N, C-alpha and C positions, 0 to 999 in steps of 0.2 A: 835249469838244473841247479840244485843247491850245492855250492862248493866252498862256502866260507868255513872258517874254523869254528868249531863248536866251543863255546866257553867252558873252561874246566870246571866251573861251578854248576853247569847245567845238569839236571837230573833226567836222563832219558827213560822213556817207556815206550813199549810197543803201542802202535795205534790200535784202536778198537777193531780196525779192519784186518789185523794180522793175528795169527795164532801160531804159537810154537807147538809142534807136535812131532811124534815119531812116525816115520814112514812105515806102514804096515808090512810092506814087502821087504825092504832092505834093513829096517831097524835103525836107520840113520835119522838124525834130526832134520826137520824141514820147517820152513816158515810158510804157512798157508795164507793166502790173501785172495780177494775176489777175482783178480786177473790171472792168478797162477800160483806157482809154488817155487820156493827158493830152497835148493838143497844147501845145507850148511856144513861146512867143514868143521873140525873141532875148534878152531880159533873163533870162527863166526858164531858157533853155538855157544861158546864161553861168553862172548860179548853179549849176545842177545839174552842169554840167561840172566845176566846182571842188569839188564835194562828194565828195572822194576820200580823206578822212581825213588827207590831207597838210597841208591848210591849216586854220587856225582861222577862226572867223566873222570875227574882226577882220582877218585877212589877206585873206580873200575880199572884204570890204568895201573894203579899200585897193586891191586889184587892180581891182575893178569901178569904183571911184570914178575911178581913172586912165583906165580904158578908156572909160567913158561920160561923163567930165568932170563929175562931180557931187560933192557933199560927202559925206564919210564918214558923217556922221550920217544924212543922208537915205537914202543907199544902205543903211546898216545897218538902218534901219527897214523898208525894202522887203524886204531879205533875210530879216529876222526874220519878217515877215508871210507871205512865200511859204513859208519852211521850216516854219513852224507849220502851214500848210495841208497840207504833205506829211506832217508828223508826225501830224496828225489822221487821215490815211488809212493810217498805219503804213508809209509809204514812205521814211522817213528815220530814221537812227540817229545818236545823238550819242556821241562817244567823249571 
């Protein structure tokens, strides 16, 4: 399992194996991949939506800190933990 800290300069993007979609029944965001589906809460959806290789981890943390009115350090830790879970499932690439 991948658990090391992701460098703040890394630019994350979803793997080609994963697709962000809206569940047709619930209308909630989901991450589809060959082995299953991951239901996304609003925070997870916000993180995944910004994983487009355009933003660094540091920029994503700043954007979400403003959006959710939290500290950059706390948000960065949450982003790191979530993205490491995606990396462990091979659903995330770092550029």
